N, C-alpha and C positions, 0 to 999 in steps of 0.2 A: 875140327869144325872151323868154318871161316865166315867172316862177315866183312862188310865194307863201310867203315865209319865215314859219314859225310861231314861237310863243313856247314857253317851258317853265316848269315850276315845279320847285322843290326839295322833295323829301320828306325832311325832315331836313337839317341842315347842321352838321357838327361840324368844328371847326378842331383838328387833332391835333398840329401842331408848326410852328414857324417854321424855314425852311430857311436854309442858309448863303447862298443866292443872293438872299435877301430876300423870296421868295415864301413862301406857307404851304401845307402839305399839308392837304387837307380830306378829308372823307368825306361823301357825299351820294348821293341817288338823283334822277336827272333824269327828268322825265315830260313828253313833248311835249304841247302843248295846241293845239287847233284854232282859234287866233285868229291872224290873219295880217297881215303887210305885203304889199305888191305890188312886185316888182322886175322891171324890164325892161331888156334891153340890145339895142342895134342897132349895126351897124357904122357908122363915121363917116368922112367924108372930111376932117375937120378934123385939125389937126396935134397936138392934145391931146385927151385924154379929159375929158369934162365930165359933171357930174351935175346933174339937175333933181329937186327934191323937191316933193311935195305932202303934204297932211295935216298932221301934227304938225311943228312947226318943229325942224329939226336943222341941224348944221353942214354946210357944203358946201365947206369949204376942204380943204387937204391932210391934215387930221386925220380926214376922213370915212373910216369904216372900209371902205366899199365901194371907194373910191379906193385905199386901202391894199392891199386884196385884189387889185385890178387890177395895181397896180405890183409887187406881190410876184411874180405870175406873169410879168409883162412882163420882169422881170429875168432869168428863166430861159428865157423864150420870146420873144426879141427880135422875132420876126416877127409877134407878136400885134398885130393892127391896133388903132388907136384906136377907142373906142366912145362912144356916148352912153348914159348911165344915167338911168333914171327910177325913183325910189323913192317910192312912196306909203306914208307912215309912219302906221300905226294903233296899233301896240304902244307903250304909254307908255314914256318914256325914263327911265333911272335908277330903274327900278321893280322890279328883281330878276327880270324876265321874260326876259332874254337877247335882246331884240329886235335890238340891234346886232350881237351875235355871230351870230345867225341870218342877218341880212342878209349879213354877211361870208362865212359858210360857203356861203350860197346863191350869192353872186357867184363863188366858186371853182368850184362845181358847174356854174353856167351857162357860164362861160368854157370849162371843160373840155369840155362837151357841144357848145356852139355852134361852137367852133373845132377840135374833134376833136383835143385835145391828148393824149389817151390817158394821162392821169395816173391811176395806180392809187390805190385807196382809202388804202393805207398812206401814200403820199406826200401825198395830200390832207389826211390827218389831221395830217401834219407841217407842211404849209403853214398849216393853220388854227390850230395852236397858236401860231404866230408872231403871230397876230392877236389872240388872247385865250384865256384859260384854259378857257372853256366853249365855244369855237368847235368843237373836235373833236366834241362831243356832237351838234351840228347836222349834221355830215357823216353820222353814223349815224342820228340822229333816231328812235330807238326807246327805250323805257324802259331806262335803264342805271344800274347801280351804279358810282359814280365815286370814284376815289382820286387821290393825287398832287395836282397843281394842279387836277384835274378832268379830266385828259386820259387817265388810266388807266381805261378803260371796259370794263364787262362787261355785255352785254345780259342783261336779267332778264325772267322771265315775271311779269307783274303784270296781273291781270284786275280791272278796276274797272267792268265793264259794268252792275252793279246800282246805280251811283251817278251823281250829277250834281255839278257843281262851279260855284262862283261865284268870280270874281276881282273884287276891289275895290281900287281905287287912289285915294288921297285927293289926288293931284296933288303929292306931296312928292318932290323929287329927292334921292336919297341918294348921297353920295360914298363909293363902295366902298373906295377906297384908304385913306381916312381911318379907316374902320371897322376895317380890317385892322390898323392901327397900334394900335388900342385893345383888340382882342380878347384874351381870356384863353384859354389852351389848355384844351381839353376833356379831361376824364379819364374820360369815359363808356367802358365796356368792351364793351357789347353792340353789335355791328355793325348799322348801319342796314339792310343787306340782310336781316338776320334779323328785325328789327322789322317791316318792311313785308310779310313773309310771313304775319304774324298778321292777324286780322280788322281792318278799318279802325277799328272801335269800340274796339280795344285800343291804338291808336296814341297817344291823348291823353296817357297817362301816361309814354310812353317816347320818342316821336319828337320831338326838339327841334331848334330852330334856334339856334345859339349867339349869333347876332347880335341876337336879339330883345331880350335884356336891355339892350343898349346903345341900340338904336333906340327901344324903348318908353320909356326914361328921357328921351330927347331929344324924342320926338314921341308924347306920350300918346294922341293921336288914333288912332294906328296900333294901339296896344294895345286901345283901345276898340272898334275894328272887329273884332278877333279875339274879344273878349269878347261882342260883340253876335251874332256868328255862333254861338257856343255857346248863347246864350240862345234862338236860333231853331232849335234841334235839329240843329246841325252834329255829325256824328260825329267829325270832326277838322277843326281849323282851325290855320293857321300862317302866318307871314310867309314869302315865298319869297325865296331869295337873301339879299342885304343889304337888301331892302326897296326901296320902301315898299308893294308890293302884298301883300295878304293874301288867302288862298284858304280856302274852306270846302267840305268834302265832305259831301254829304247823300244819304240814300236817294232813289233816283230817283222813287219814288212819293209822297214827302212834298210837300205844298203849303207853300211858304215865302213869307212876305210880309215882306221886309226894308224897313225905312224908312231910306233913305240920304240924306245931304246931296246937294243938287242938283248940286254941282260934282264929285262923286265919279264916276270912271269905274267901270263894273261890267258884267260879261258872265257869262251862264250857259252851261254846256256840258254835254252828256252825255259820259260817259267810256266808253272801250272797253277 
């Protein structure tokens, strides 16, 4: 059985408080983006589950998040057979796109469907949160306003059909945990879900990602990407998540000629 885990972007990202458990409460809006990995599982006669990867290089040891997702369900469903996993990795890693979280959520969904485990969505959301703070979003996989660690999700109506978007990644791997240790708490009072109901052209002055200040100081090239998007008529541009990917939103009818470094990853998408 095969599926195609997609990535996401964050429309705004505010860190609102540090919790007693060491995590942080955030506020953001998640938007699914049609750029995909490929994930396949088949039953195996072997004594252990194994993973084969192609595409971008990722870890395949016990820390692999797809293997963690399998073991999580195996604990509660001992009759779950061993499997072979093939993951073709296209979504850049450590890039703020949630590719690993999407793979993990897709693994839960695949196992549930293939082996008829009959796990209800509420329980799938609970399992996914054990794998990562933004994994629950990929169970829903619709535009969502998110609070808490990112797991308190409210689906939102957000039509961007008049726009197109570019993702640009300079190949810099960002350590998310380290950034959370350095972040300052945001005092912004206007909720993100209110800001994004305004026209996209109004987002520039109000919709912010708290991590940009830290990342831009460390990696000026990422700041330069954002500035370049605005120079080329972007209505809105920002870093997604903790970086290093930057996205720009443009009118669909605009002709854009971006001049990017050869080693930069970039993709264009129509939005819906």
